[in-house]
N, CA, C and O atoms as a GROMACS GRO file, in nm:
protein
  572
    1MET      N    1  -4.691  -3.132  -2.725
    1MET     CA    2  -4.767  -3.227  -2.819
    1MET      C    3  -4.691  -3.210  -2.950
    1MET      O    4  -4.658  -3.097  -2.987
    2ALA      N    5  -4.662  -3.315  -3.020
    2ALA     CA    6  -4.600  -3.306  -3.143
    2ALA      C    7  -4.700  -3.340  -3.251
    2ALA      O    8  -4.797  -3.410  -3.226
    3ALA      N    9  -4.676  -3.290  -3.376
    3ALA     CA   10  -4.761  -3.315  -3.489
    3ALA      C   11  -4.743  -3.462  -3.536
    3ALA      O   12  -4.637  -3.522  -3.517
    4PRO      N   13  -4.840  -3.512  -3.592
    4PRO     CA   14  -4.828  -3.651  -3.639
    4PRO      C   15  -4.700  -3.676  -3.734
    4PRO      O   16  -4.663  -3.586  -3.808
    5ALA      N   17  -4.641  -3.785  -3.730
    5ALA     CA   18  -4.509  -3.810  -3.804
    5ALA      C   19  -4.518  -3.772  -3.940
    5ALA      O   20  -4.416  -3.733  -3.997
    6ALA      N   21  -4.633  -3.780  -4.005
    6ALA     CA   22  -4.642  -3.754  -4.150
    6ALA      C   23  -4.642  -3.604  -4.184
    6ALA      O   24  -4.627  -3.565  -4.300
    7SER      N   25  -4.659  -3.524  -4.084
    7SER     CA   26  -4.657  -3.378  -4.109
    7SER      C   27  -4.534  -3.307  -4.061
    7SER      O   28  -4.462  -3.345  -3.969
    8GLU      N   29  -4.517  -3.193  -4.139
    8GLU     CA   30  -4.394  -3.108  -4.106
    8GLU      C   31  -4.443  -2.965  -4.075
    8GLU      O   32  -4.534  -2.916  -4.141
    9ILE      N   33  -4.385  -2.900  -3.979
    9ILE     CA   34  -4.415  -2.760  -3.948
    9ILE      C   35  -4.295  -2.676  -3.992
    9ILE      O   36  -4.182  -2.710  -3.958
   10ARG      N   37  -4.314  -2.572  -4.062
   10ARG     CA   38  -4.213  -2.488  -4.099
   10ARG      C   39  -4.256  -2.348  -4.109
   10ARG      O   40  -4.377  -2.324  -4.121
   11ARG      N   41  -4.167  -2.250  -4.105
   11ARG     CA   42  -4.190  -2.111  -4.110
   11ARG      C   43  -4.223  -2.077  -4.259
   11ARG      O   44  -4.144  -2.111  -4.347
   12ALA      N   45  -4.334  -2.013  -4.285
   12ALA     CA   46  -4.362  -1.968  -4.413
   12ALA      C   47  -4.285  -1.851  -4.463
   12ALA      O   48  -4.248  -1.764  -4.385
   13SER      N   49  -4.259  -1.844  -4.595
   13SER     CA   50  -4.195  -1.735  -4.658
   13SER      C   51  -4.294  -1.659  -4.743
   13SER      O   52  -4.412  -1.694  -4.749
   14ALA      N   53  -4.244  -1.556  -4.808
   14ALA     CA   54  -4.334  -1.474  -4.896
   14ALA      C   55  -4.380  -1.561  -5.013
   14ALA      O   56  -4.486  -1.535  -5.071
   15GLY      N   57  -4.303  -1.663  -5.048
   15GLY     CA   58  -4.342  -1.751  -5.158
   15GLY      C   59  -4.450  -1.847  -5.121
   15GLY      O   60  -4.499  -1.922  -5.206
   16ASP      N   61  -4.491  -1.848  -4.985
   16ASP     CA   62  -4.604  -1.928  -4.940
   16ASP      C   63  -4.735  -1.852  -4.926
   16ASP      O   64  -4.834  -1.903  -4.874
   17ALA      N   65  -4.732  -1.724  -4.976
   17ALA     CA   66  -4.844  -1.634  -4.948
   17ALA      C   67  -4.974  -1.691  -5.007
   17ALA      O   68  -5.079  -1.683  -4.943
   18ALA      N   69  -4.969  -1.749  -5.128
   18ALA     CA   70  -5.093  -1.798  -5.188
   18ALA      C   71  -5.148  -1.916  -5.109
   18ALA      O   72  -5.270  -1.928  -5.095
   19THR      N   73  -5.060  -2.008  -5.056
   19THR     CA   74  -5.102  -2.116  -4.980
   19THR      C   75  -5.169  -2.074  -4.849
   19THR      O   76  -5.273  -2.128  -4.812
   20VAL      N   77  -5.107  -1.975  -4.777
   20VAL     CA   78  -5.160  -1.929  -4.654
   20VAL      C   79  -5.293  -1.850  -4.685
   20VAL      O   80  -5.385  -1.858  -4.604
   21ALA      N   81  -5.306  -1.779  -4.789
   21ALA     CA   82  -5.418  -1.706  -4.830
   21ALA      C   83  -5.536  -1.801  -4.850
   21ALA      O   84  -5.648  -1.771  -4.811
   22GLN      N   85  -5.509  -1.916  -4.912
   22GLN     CA   86  -5.622  -2.010  -4.937
   22GLN      C   87  -5.670  -2.076  -4.808
   22GLN      O   88  -5.789  -2.102  -4.789
   23LEU      N   89  -5.571  -2.103  -4.720
   23LEU     CA   90  -5.613  -2.155  -4.586
   23LEU      C   91  -5.686  -2.051  -4.508
   23LEU      O   92  -5.781  -2.087  -4.438
   24LEU      N   93  -5.651  -1.924  -4.513
   24LEU     CA   94  -5.720  -1.814  -4.441
   24LEU      C   95  -5.855  -1.800  -4.500
   24LEU      O   96  -5.951  -1.779  -4.426
   25GLN      N   97  -5.870  -1.813  -4.634
   25GLN     CA   98  -6.004  -1.804  -4.704
   25GLN      C   99  -6.081  -1.908  -4.660
   25GLN      O  100  -6.196  -1.882  -4.626
   26ASP      N  101  -6.036  -2.034  -4.655
   26ASP     CA  102  -6.117  -2.156  -4.601
   26ASP      C  103  -6.163  -2.129  -4.468
   26ASP      O  104  -6.282  -2.149  -4.442
   27PHE      N  105  -6.080  -2.084  -4.375
   27PHE     CA  106  -6.102  -2.058  -4.236
   27PHE      C  107  -6.222  -1.958  -4.219
   27PHE      O  108  -6.323  -1.986  -4.154
   28ASN      N  109  -6.202  -1.842  -4.283
   28ASN     CA  110  -6.306  -1.739  -4.266
   28ASN      C  111  -6.437  -1.782  -4.332
   28ASN      O  112  -6.543  -1.752  -4.278
   29SER      N  113  -6.433  -1.848  -4.443
   29SER     CA  114  -6.558  -1.900  -4.499
   29SER      C  115  -6.624  -2.000  -4.422
   29SER      O  116  -6.747  -2.006  -4.419
   30GLU      N  117  -6.546  -2.086  -4.354
   30GLU     CA  118  -6.601  -2.194  -4.271
   30GLU      C  119  -6.686  -2.139  -4.156
   30GLU      O  120  -6.787  -2.198  -4.120
   31TYR      N  121  -6.640  -2.019  -4.096
   31TYR     CA  122  -6.709  -1.960  -3.987
   31TYR      C  123  -6.793  -1.832  -4.030
   31TYR      O  124  -6.837  -1.751  -3.949
   32GLU      N  125  -6.810  -1.824  -4.168
   32GLU     CA  126  -6.897  -1.718  -4.226
   32GLU      C  127  -6.839  -1.577  -4.183
   32GLU      O  128  -6.917  -1.485  -4.160
   33ASP      N  129  -6.712  -1.562  -4.175
   33ASP     CA  130  -6.651  -1.436  -4.149
   33ASP      C  131  -6.620  -1.366  -4.291
   33ASP      O  132  -6.615  -1.433  -4.394
   34PHE      N  133  -6.602  -1.235  -4.291
   34PHE     CA  134  -6.564  -1.164  -4.412
   34PHE      C  135  -6.426  -1.210  -4.458
   34PHE      O  136  -6.338  -1.237  -4.376
   35THR      N  137  -6.408  -1.220  -4.587
   35THR     CA  138  -6.280  -1.237  -4.648
   35THR      C  139  -6.278  -1.154  -4.780
   35THR      O  140  -6.374  -1.155  -4.858
   36PRO      N  141  -6.161  -1.079  -4.800
   36PRO     CA  142  -6.147  -1.008  -4.919
   36PRO      C  143  -6.118  -1.092  -5.043
   36PRO      O  144  -6.111  -1.034  -5.151
   37GLY      N  145  -6.101  -1.217  -5.034
   37GLY     CA  146  -6.065  -1.308  -5.135
   37GLY      C  147  -5.917  -1.344  -5.144
   37GLY      O  148  -5.831  -1.271  -5.097
   38VAL      N  149  -5.891  -1.457  -5.206
   38VAL     CA  150  -5.752  -1.507  -5.215
   38VAL      C  151  -5.657  -1.415  -5.279
   38VAL      O  152  -5.549  -1.395  -5.223
   39PRO      N  153  -5.687  -1.355  -5.398
   39PRO     CA  154  -5.592  -1.262  -5.452
   39PRO      C  155  -5.554  -1.141  -5.366
   39PRO      O  156  -5.438  -1.099  -5.367
   40VAL      N  157  -5.646  -1.088  -5.295
   40VAL     CA  158  -5.607  -0.973  -5.204
   40VAL      C  159  -5.536  -1.026  -5.092
   40VAL      O  160  -5.441  -0.960  -5.050
   41LEU      N  161  -5.571  -1.144  -5.031
   41LEU     CA  162  -5.494  -1.196  -4.914
   41LEU      C  163  -5.355  -1.239  -4.961
   41LEU      O  164  -5.259  -1.224  -4.885
   42THR      N  165  -5.340  -1.292  -5.086
   42THR     CA  166  -5.207  -1.332  -5.124
   42THR      C  167  -5.123  -1.212  -5.137
   42THR      O  168  -5.010  -1.214  -5.090
   43GLU      N  169  -5.166  -1.109  -5.195
   43GLU     CA  170  -5.081  -0.986  -5.209
   43GLU      C  171  -5.037  -0.926  -5.070
   43GLU      O  172  -4.921  -0.891  -5.050
   44ARG      N  173  -5.136  -0.916  -4.977
   44ARG     CA  174  -5.104  -0.858  -4.849
   44ARG      C  175  -5.012  -0.956  -4.766
   44ARG      O  176  -4.912  -0.912  -4.709
   45LEU      N  177  -5.046  -1.087  -4.759
   45LEU     CA  178  -4.964  -1.173  -4.694
   45LEU      C  179  -4.815  -1.180  -4.747
   45LEU      O  180  -4.718  -1.196  -4.673
   46GLY      N  181  -4.809  -1.166  -4.881
   46GLY     CA  182  -4.675  -1.170  -4.938
   46GLY      C  183  -4.588  -1.042  -4.890
   46GLY      O  184  -4.471  -1.055  -4.854
   47GLU      N  185  -4.651  -0.926  -4.892
   47GLU     CA  186  -4.591  -0.809  -4.835
   47GLU      C  187  -4.544  -0.824  -4.691
   47GLU      O  188  -4.430  -0.794  -4.657
   48LEU      N  189  -4.636  -0.871  -4.608
   48LEU     CA  190  -4.610  -0.877  -4.465
   48LEU      C  191  -4.507  -0.992  -4.431
   48LEU      O  192  -4.426  -0.976  -4.340
   49LEU      N  193  -4.512  -1.100  -4.501
   49LEU     CA  194  -4.407  -1.206  -4.486
   49LEU      C  195  -4.274  -1.156  -4.532
   49LEU      O  196  -4.174  -1.182  -4.465
   50ALA      N  197  -4.268  -1.089  -4.638
   50ALA     CA  198  -4.135  -1.040  -4.695
   50ALA      C  199  -4.074  -0.936  -4.597
   50ALA      O  200  -3.952  -0.929  -4.580
   51ALA      N  201  -4.161  -0.858  -4.536
   51ALA     CA  202  -4.111  -0.753  -4.447
   51ALA      C  203  -4.093  -0.817  -4.302
   51ALA      O  204  -4.052  -0.745  -4.211
   52GLU      N  205  -4.121  -0.939  -4.281
   52GLU     CA  206  -4.113  -1.004  -4.154
   52GLU      C  207  -4.195  -0.935  -4.049
   52GLU      O  208  -4.156  -0.929  -3.932
   53GLU      N  209  -4.313  -0.880  -4.092
   53GLU     CA  210  -4.401  -0.807  -3.997
   53GLU      C  211  -4.491  -0.915  -3.936
   53GLU      O  212  -4.552  -0.887  -3.832
   54ILE      N  213  -4.505  -1.033  -3.991
   54ILE     CA  214  -4.582  -1.144  -3.934
   54ILE      C  215  -4.496  -1.270  -3.948
   54ILE      O  216  -4.408  -1.281  -4.032
   55THR      N  217  -4.529  -1.364  -3.856
   55THR     CA  218  -4.475  -1.500  -3.856
   55THR      C  219  -4.588  -1.591  -3.886
   55THR      O  220  -4.692  -1.585  -3.819
   56VAL      N  221  -4.570  -1.680  -3.988
   56VAL     CA  222  -4.671  -1.782  -4.025
   56VAL      C  223  -4.598  -1.915  -4.008
   56VAL      O  224  -4.489  -1.934  -4.062
   57LEU      N  225  -4.655  -2.002  -3.938
   57LEU     CA  226  -4.610  -2.143  -3.931
   57LEU      C  227  -4.703  -2.227  -3.999
   57LEU      O  228  -4.823  -2.222  -3.972
   58LEU      N  229  -4.651  -2.315  -4.099
   58LEU     CA  230  -4.731  -2.396  -4.179
   58LEU      C  231  -4.718  -2.543  -4.140
   58LEU      O  232  -4.606  -2.591  -4.122
   59ALA      N  233  -4.831  -2.616  -4.125
   59ALA     CA  234  -4.819  -2.753  -4.111
   59ALA      C  235  -4.861  -2.823  -4.244
   59ALA      O  236  -4.967  -2.799  -4.302
   60GLU      N  237  -4.771  -2.910  -4.285
   60GLU     CA  238  -4.794  -2.969  -4.421
   60GLU      C  239  -4.770  -3.119  -4.413
   60GLU      O  240  -4.700  -3.166  -4.323
   61ALA      N  241  -4.824  -3.192  -4.504
   61ALA     CA  242  -4.795  -3.333  -4.537
   61ALA      C  243  -4.785  -3.328  -4.692
   61ALA      O  244  -4.698  -3.262  -4.748
   62GLU      N  245  -4.873  -3.396  -4.756
   62GLU     CA  246  -4.878  -3.388  -4.899
   62GLU      C  247  -4.933  -3.263  -4.945
   62GLU      O  248  -4.912  -3.220  -5.058
   63ARG      N  249  -5.010  -3.200  -4.850
   63ARG     CA  250  -5.080  -3.074  -4.872
   63ARG      C  251  -5.086  -2.996  -4.754
   63ARG      O  252  -5.056  -3.052  -4.649
   64PRO      N  253  -5.119  -2.869  -4.751
   64PRO     CA  254  -5.130  -2.786  -4.632
   64PRO      C  255  -5.234  -2.835  -4.537
   64PRO      O  256  -5.346  -2.868  -4.578
   65LEU      N  257  -5.198  -2.841  -4.402
   65LEU     CA  258  -5.288  -2.898  -4.303
   65LEU      C  259  -5.338  -2.786  -4.205
   65LEU      O  260  -5.442  -2.799  -4.140
   66GLY      N  261  -5.261  -2.679  -4.200
   66GLY     CA  262  -5.308  -2.566  -4.110
   66GLY      C  263  -5.195  -2.468  -4.093
   66GLY      O  264  -5.086  -2.484  -4.148
   67PHE      N  265  -5.226  -2.367  -4.016
   67PHE     CA  266  -5.130  -2.259  -4.000
   67PHE      C  267  -5.158  -2.183  -3.874
   67PHE      O  268  -5.268  -2.186  -3.820
   68ALA      N  269  -5.052  -2.110  -3.825
   68ALA     CA  270  -5.063  -2.023  -3.704
   68ALA      C  271  -5.001  -1.895  -3.755
   68ALA      O  272  -4.888  -1.900  -3.806
   69LEU      N  273  -5.070  -1.772  -3.745
   69LEU     CA  274  -5.024  -1.648  -3.780
   69LEU      C  275  -5.000  -1.574  -3.654
   69LEU      O  276  -5.093  -1.553  -3.577
   70LEU      N  277  -4.874  -1.531  -3.629
   70LEU     CA  278  -4.842  -1.457  -3.507
   70LEU      C  279  -4.770  -1.321  -3.540
   70LEU      O  280  -4.703  -1.305  -3.641
   71ARG      N  281  -4.790  -1.230  -3.447
   71ARG     CA  282  -4.719  -1.101  -3.456
   71ARG      C  283  -4.638  -1.087  -3.323
   71ARG      O  284  -4.690  -1.105  -3.213
   72LEU      N  285  -4.516  -1.057  -3.340
   72LEU     CA  286  -4.431  -1.046  -3.222
   72LEU      C  287  -4.416  -0.891  -3.177
   72LEU      O  288  -4.411  -0.799  -3.258
   73ARG      N  289  -4.409  -0.876  -3.046
   73ARG     CA  290  -4.394  -0.738  -3.001
   73ARG      C  291  -4.329  -0.748  -2.863
   73ARG      O  292  -4.341  -0.851  -2.798
   74PRO      N  293  -4.259  -0.642  -2.817
   74PRO     CA  294  -4.192  -0.644  -2.686
   74PRO      C  295  -4.297  -0.647  -2.576
   74PRO      O  296  -4.400  -0.581  -2.585
   75SER      N  297  -4.271  -0.720  -2.475
   75SER     CA  298  -4.368  -0.731  -2.361
   75SER      C  299  -4.359  -0.599  -2.274
   75SER      O  300  -4.255  -0.534  -2.262
   76LEU      N  301  -4.462  -0.571  -2.224
   76LEU     CA  302  -4.461  -0.455  -2.129
   76LEU      C  303  -4.416  -0.499  -1.991
   76LEU      O  304  -4.362  -0.422  -1.912
   77TRP      N  305  -4.440  -0.630  -1.963
   77TRP     CA  306  -4.424  -0.677  -1.826
   77TRP      C  307  -4.295  -0.748  -1.795
   77TRP      O  308  -4.263  -0.773  -1.679
   78ALA      N  309  -4.215  -0.783  -1.905
   78ALA     CA  310  -4.099  -0.858  -1.882
   78ALA      C  311  -4.006  -0.833  -2.004
   78ALA      O  312  -4.048  -0.782  -2.108
   79LYS      N  313  -3.877  -0.871  -1.986
   79LYS     CA  314  -3.779  -0.853  -2.092
   79LYS      C  315  -3.798  -0.974  -2.176
   79LYS      O  316  -3.716  -1.066  -2.173
   80ALA      N  317  -3.903  -0.977  -2.251
   80ALA     CA  318  -3.929  -1.086  -2.340
   80ALA      C  319  -4.027  -1.040  -2.451
   80ALA      O  320  -4.065  -0.922  -2.453
   81GLU      N  321  -4.065  -1.122  -2.537
   81GLU     CA  322  -4.159  -1.089  -2.644
   81GLU      C  323  -4.300  -1.143  -2.613
   81GLU      O  324  -4.315  -1.243  -2.542
   82ASP      N  325  -4.399  -1.078  -2.663
   82ASP     CA  326  -4.530  -1.135  -2.662
   82ASP      C  327  -4.551  -1.183  -2.811
   82ASP      O  328  -4.510  -1.116  -2.905
   83ALA      N  329  -4.613  -1.294  -2.826
   83ALA     CA  330  -4.654  -1.350  -2.953
   83ALA      C  331  -4.807  -1.331  -2.958
   83ALA      O  332  -4.879  -1.402  -2.886
   84TYR      N  333  -4.856  -1.245  -3.034
   84TYR     CA  334  -5.000  -1.224  -3.049
   84TYR      C  335  -5.045  -1.325  -3.155
   84TYR      O  336  -5.006  -1.312  -3.271
   85LEU      N  337  -5.127  -1.426  -3.118
   85LEU     CA  338  -5.176  -1.523  -3.205
   85LEU      C  339  -5.302  -1.466  -3.280
   85LEU      O  340  -5.412  -1.463  -3.226
   86GLU      N  341  -5.281  -1.424  -3.399
   86GLU     CA  342  -5.390  -1.365  -3.478
   86GLU      C  343  -5.482  -1.468  -3.536
   86GLU      O  344  -5.603  -1.447  -3.538
   87GLU      N  345  -5.432  -1.576  -3.583
   87GLU     CA  346  -5.505  -1.691  -3.648
   87GLU      C  347  -5.447  -1.816  -3.616
   87GLU      O  348  -5.325  -1.825  -3.607
   88LEU      N  349  -5.529  -1.925  -3.597
   88LEU     CA  350  -5.487  -2.060  -3.580
   88LEU      C  351  -5.592  -2.145  -3.654
   88LEU      O  352  -5.712  -2.138  -3.624
   89TYR      N  353  -5.547  -2.224  -3.749
   89TYR     CA  354  -5.644  -2.298  -3.832
   89TYR      C  355  -5.586  -2.435  -3.864
   89TYR      O  356  -5.469  -2.447  -3.898
   90VAL      N  357  -5.666  -2.535  -3.854
   90VAL     CA  358  -5.642  -2.666  -3.905
   90VAL      C  359  -5.754  -2.718  -3.988
   90VAL      O  360  -5.869  -2.710  -3.945
   91VAL      N  361  -5.724  -2.772  -4.109
   91VAL     CA  362  -5.831  -2.816  -4.196
   91VAL      C  363  -5.918  -2.910  -4.123
   91VAL      O  364  -5.869  -2.987  -4.041
   92PRO      N  365  -6.052  -2.907  -4.149
   92PRO     CA  366  -6.143  -2.988  -4.072
   92PRO      C  367  -6.119  -3.138  -4.063
   92PRO      O  368  -6.145  -3.199  -3.960
   93ALA      N  369  -6.069  -3.197  -4.170
   93ALA     CA  370  -6.042  -3.338  -4.172
   93ALA      C  371  -5.926  -3.380  -4.088
   93ALA      O  372  -5.908  -3.499  -4.061
   94LYS      N  373  -5.852  -3.289  -4.047
   94LYS     CA  374  -5.718  -3.318  -3.958
   94LYS      C  375  -5.735  -3.268  -3.816
   94LYS      O  376  -5.642  -3.284  -3.737
   95ARG      N  377  -5.850  -3.207  -3.777
   95ARG     CA  378  -5.863  -3.167  -3.643
   95ARG      C  379  -5.861  -3.280  -3.542
   95ARG      O  380  -5.903  -3.390  -3.576
   96GLY      N  381  -5.816  -3.260  -3.423
   96GLY     CA  382  -5.812  -3.361  -3.323
   96GLY      C  383  -5.686  -3.447  -3.334
   96GLY      O  384  -5.675  -3.546  -3.263
   97GLU      N  385  -5.590  -3.412  -3.422
   97GLU     CA  386  -5.471  -3.494  -3.434
   97GLU      C  387  -5.348  -3.433  -3.377
   97GLU      O  388  -5.239  -3.489  -3.394
   98GLY      N  389  -5.358  -3.319  -3.307
   98GLY     CA  390  -5.251  -3.253  -3.245
   98GLY      C  391  -5.178  -3.150  -3.324
   98GLY      O  392  -5.079  -3.094  -3.277
   99ILE      N  393  -5.228  -3.124  -3.450
   99ILE     CA  394  -5.155  -3.027  -3.534
   99ILE      C  395  -5.165  -2.876  -3.476
   99ILE      O  396  -5.067  -2.801  -3.480
  100GLY      N  397  -5.281  -2.840  -3.427
  100GLY     CA  398  -5.291  -2.708  -3.373
  100GLY      C  399  -5.192  -2.684  -3.258
  100GLY      O  400  -5.126  -2.580  -3.251
  101GLY      N  401  -5.184  -2.788  -3.163
  101GLY     CA  402  -5.091  -2.780  -3.059
  101GLY      C  403  -4.951  -2.776  -3.098
  101GLY      O  404  -4.869  -2.707  -3.037
  102ALA      N  405  -4.921  -2.852  -3.201
  102ALA     CA  406  -4.784  -2.868  -3.256
  102ALA      C  407  -4.749  -2.734  -3.321
  102ALA      O  408  -4.633  -2.694  -3.312
  103LEU      N  409  -4.840  -2.663  -3.386
  103LEU     CA  410  -4.810  -2.538  -3.445
  103LEU      C  411  -4.770  -2.432  -3.329
  103LEU      O  412  -4.670  -2.361  -3.337
  104LEU      N  413  -4.857  -2.429  -3.222
  104LEU     CA  414  -4.818  -2.344  -3.116
  104LEU      C  415  -4.680  -2.379  -3.034
  104LEU      O  416  -4.609  -2.294  -2.982
  105ASP      N  417  -4.658  -2.510  -3.033
  105ASP     CA  418  -4.541  -2.553  -2.962
  105ASP      C  419  -4.410  -2.517  -3.047
  105ASP      O  420  -4.300  -2.502  -2.994
  106SER      N  421  -4.433  -2.506  -3.182
  106SER     CA  422  -4.306  -2.487  -3.258
  106SER      C  423  -4.265  -2.348  -3.281
  106SER      O  424  -4.169  -2.325  -3.354
  107HIS      N  425  -4.334  -2.253  -3.224
  107HIS     CA  426  -4.289  -2.112  -3.244
  107HIS      C  427  -4.156  -2.078  -3.178
  107HIS      O  428  -4.131  -2.112  -3.062
  108GLN      N  429  -4.074  -2.012  -3.252
  108GLN     CA  430  -3.950  -1.959  -3.196
  108GLN      C  431  -3.924  -1.825  -3.263
  108GLN      O  432  -3.924  -1.815  -3.385
  109PRO      N  433  -3.900  -1.718  -3.179
  109PRO     CA  434  -3.877  -1.593  -3.244
  109PRO      C  435  -3.763  -1.602  -3.353
  109PRO      O  436  -3.671  -1.683  -3.348
  110ARG      N  437  -3.780  -1.507  -3.452
  110ARG     CA  438  -3.685  -1.509  -3.563
  110ARG      C  439  -3.585  -1.393  -3.560
  110ARG      O  440  -3.465  -1.410  -3.581
  111ARG      N  441  -3.642  -1.276  -3.533
  111ARG     CA  442  -3.563  -1.154  -3.553
  111ARG      C  443  -3.480  -1.114  -3.429
  111ARG      O  444  -3.382  -1.040  -3.443
  112ARG      N  445  -3.516  -1.159  -3.314
  112ARG     CA  446  -3.450  -1.128  -3.196
  112ARG      C  447  -3.389  -1.246  -3.124
  112ARG      O  448  -3.430  -1.359  -3.150
  113PRO      N  449  -3.290  -1.226  -3.032
  113PRO     CA  450  -3.240  -1.340  -2.963
  113PRO      C  451  -3.355  -1.420  -2.889
  113PRO      O  452  -3.455  -1.361  -2.848
  114ARG      N  453  -3.338  -1.542  -2.876
  114ARG     CA  454  -3.440  -1.629  -2.820
  114ARG      C  455  -3.457  -1.589  -2.671
  114ARG      O  456  -3.361  -1.585  -2.593
  115ARG      N  457  -3.574  -1.563  -2.638
  115ARG     CA  458  -3.622  -1.537  -2.498
  115ARG      C  459  -3.754  -1.590  -2.482
  115ARG      O  460  -3.822  -1.625  -2.578
  116PRO      N  461  -3.794  -1.599  -2.352
  116PRO     CA  462  -3.940  -1.649  -2.331
  116PRO      C  463  -4.046  -1.564  -2.414
  116PRO      O  464  -4.036  -1.442  -2.428
  117VAL      N  465  -4.140  -1.634  -2.463
  117VAL     CA  466  -4.250  -1.566  -2.542
  117VAL      C  467  -4.382  -1.608  -2.480
  117VAL      O  468  -4.412  -1.727  -2.464
  118ASP      N  469  -4.462  -1.504  -2.447
  118ASP     CA  470  -4.600  -1.534  -2.410
  118ASP      C  471  -4.702  -1.513  -2.526
  118ASP      O  472  -4.690  -1.420  -2.605
  119ALA      N  473  -4.798  -1.602  -2.531
  119ALA     CA  474  -4.884  -1.600  -2.649
  119ALA      C  475  -5.026  -1.543  -2.597
  119ALA      O  476  -5.082  -1.583  -2.495
  120LEU      N  477  -5.070  -1.453  -2.673
  120LEU     CA  478  -5.204  -1.392  -2.646
  120LEU      C  479  -5.293  -1.413  -2.772
  120LEU      O  480  -5.247  -1.402  -2.885
  121LEU      N  481  -5.413  -1.442  -2.749
  121LEU     CA  482  -5.511  -1.467  -2.860
  121LEU      C  483  -5.583  -1.339  -2.887
  121LEU      O  484  -5.615  -1.262  -2.796
  122ARG      N  485  -5.609  -1.317  -3.018
  122ARG     CA  486  -5.669  -1.200  -3.063
  122ARG      C  487  -5.798  -1.163  -2.991
  122ARG      O  488  -5.809  -1.054  -2.934
  123ASP      N  489  -5.896  -1.252  -2.994
  123ASP     CA  490  -6.030  -1.209  -2.944
  123ASP      C  491  -6.102  -1.325  -2.879
  123ASP      O  492  -6.223  -1.316  -2.861
  124ARG      N  493  -6.034  -1.436  -2.843
  124ARG     CA  494  -6.104  -1.551  -2.783
  124ARG      C  495  -5.999  -1.646  -2.722
  124ARG      O  496  -5.884  -1.656  -2.764
  125PRO      N  497  -6.047  -1.715  -2.621
  125PRO     CA  498  -5.958  -1.813  -2.550
  125PRO      C  499  -5.907  -1.921  -2.646
  125PRO      O  500  -5.976  -1.957  -2.742
  126LEU      N  501  -5.786  -1.972  -2.621
  126LEU     CA  502  -5.734  -2.078  -2.704
  126LEU      C  503  -5.838  -2.192  -2.726
  126LEU      O  504  -5.858  -2.235  -2.839
  127GLU      N  505  -5.904  -2.242  -2.619
  127GLU     CA  506  -5.987  -2.355  -2.630
  127GLU      C  507  -6.108  -2.313  -2.716
  127GLU      O  508  -6.155  -2.393  -2.798
  128ALA      N  509  -6.159  -2.193  -2.699
  128ALA     CA  510  -6.279  -2.163  -2.784
  128ALA      C  511  -6.241  -2.146  -2.926
  128ALA      O  512  -6.313  -2.195  -3.012
  129ARG      N  513  -6.124  -2.075  -2.959
  129ARG     CA  514  -6.080  -2.049  -3.093
  129ARG      C  515  -6.057  -2.187  -3.164
  129ARG      O  516  -6.105  -2.209  -3.275
  130ALA      N  517  -5.986  -2.274  -3.099
  130ALA     CA  518  -5.956  -2.396  -3.158
  130ALA      C  519  -6.074  -2.480  -3.190
  130ALA      O  520  -6.064  -2.567  -3.276
  131SER      N  521  -6.196  -2.458  -3.119
  131SER     CA  522  -6.309  -2.539  -3.143
  131SER      C  523  -6.408  -2.458  -3.219
  131SER      O  524  -6.520  -2.505  -3.239
  132GLY      N  525  -6.373  -2.333  -3.265
  132GLY     CA  526  -6.462  -2.253  -3.347
  132GLY      C  527  -6.544  -2.166  -3.271
  132GLY      O  528  -6.621  -2.093  -3.334
  133GLY      N  529  -6.542  -2.160  -3.133
  133GLY     CA  530  -6.610  -2.067  -3.055
  133GLY      C  531  -6.560  -1.923  -3.049
  133GLY      O  532  -6.458  -1.890  -3.110
  134ARG      N  533  -6.628  -1.840  -2.978
  134ARG     CA  534  -6.585  -1.700  -2.967
  134ARG      C  535  -6.579  -1.667  -2.816
  134ARG      O  536  -6.652  -1.725  -2.735
  135GLY      N  537  -6.492  -1.573  -2.781
  135GLY     CA  538  -6.486  -1.534  -2.639
  135GLY      C  539  -6.398  -1.409  -2.628
  135GLY      O  540  -6.366  -1.345  -2.728
  136ALA      N  541  -6.359  -1.375  -2.502
  136ALA     CA  542  -6.281  -1.255  -2.475
  136ALA      C  543  -6.137  -1.292  -2.476
  136ALA      O  544  -6.104  -1.410  -2.466
  137SER      N  545  -6.045  -1.193  -2.488
  137SER     CA  546  -5.899  -1.220  -2.487
  137SER      C  547  -5.859  -1.272  -2.351
  137SER      O  548  -5.907  -1.230  -2.246
  138THR      N  549  -5.761  -1.371  -2.362
  138THR     CA  550  -5.711  -1.428  -2.240
  138THR      C  551  -5.564  -1.463  -2.272
  138THR      O  552  -5.531  -1.489  -2.387
  139PRO      N  553  -5.476  -1.464  -2.169
  139PRO     CA  554  -5.339  -1.502  -2.193
  139PRO      C  555  -5.338  -1.648  -2.234
  139PRO      O  556  -5.410  -1.730  -2.176
  140GLY      N  557  -5.256  -1.681  -2.333
  140GLY     CA  558  -5.238  -1.818  -2.380
  140GLY      C  559  -5.124  -1.882  -2.309
  140GLY      O  560  -5.075  -1.835  -2.207
  141PRO      N  561  -5.080  -1.999  -2.371
  141PRO     CA  562  -4.963  -2.074  -2.317
  141PRO      C  563  -4.839  -2.003  -2.348
  141PRO      O  564  -4.830  -1.930  -2.447
  142THR      N  565  -4.740  -2.025  -2.262
  142THR     CA  566  -4.607  -1.977  -2.286
  142THR      C  567  -4.545  -2.066  -2.397
  142THR      O  568  -4.541  -2.189  -2.382
  143LEU      N  569  -4.498  -2.008  -2.504
  143LEU     CA  570  -4.444  -2.077  -2.620
  143LEU      C  571  -4.295  -2.083  -2.610
  143LEU      O  572  -4.229  -2.138  -2.698
   0.00000   0.00000   0.00000
């Protein structure tokens, strides 16, 4: 599934830390989850993005529309990487337009040669997380 023609998906850099921090703040606030605040998130995201410890994919048009935050790690079961999906968020006004799916479809490993990647969600199934629900970890789609 592709993002709407008016949106672009790109890999975030350390210079995007404040944008990602604001989206993460909005996400956590929407679901009444703890957030340390935009300044703290900006600093930490900047550090992690600069060190390539996380991968953040941003969907944008005239403004940010959403993001996916992933951590890559070697797979125990295959000569491949697992992409641990830590966060997936689309602004409420743009949900249902395929942006979340396009964020997942656009992931490609950066630091290692391209190999198959399996996606795992942090603490809830993809369908539940995308709709704001909660659940147990389950394997996600192959990216």
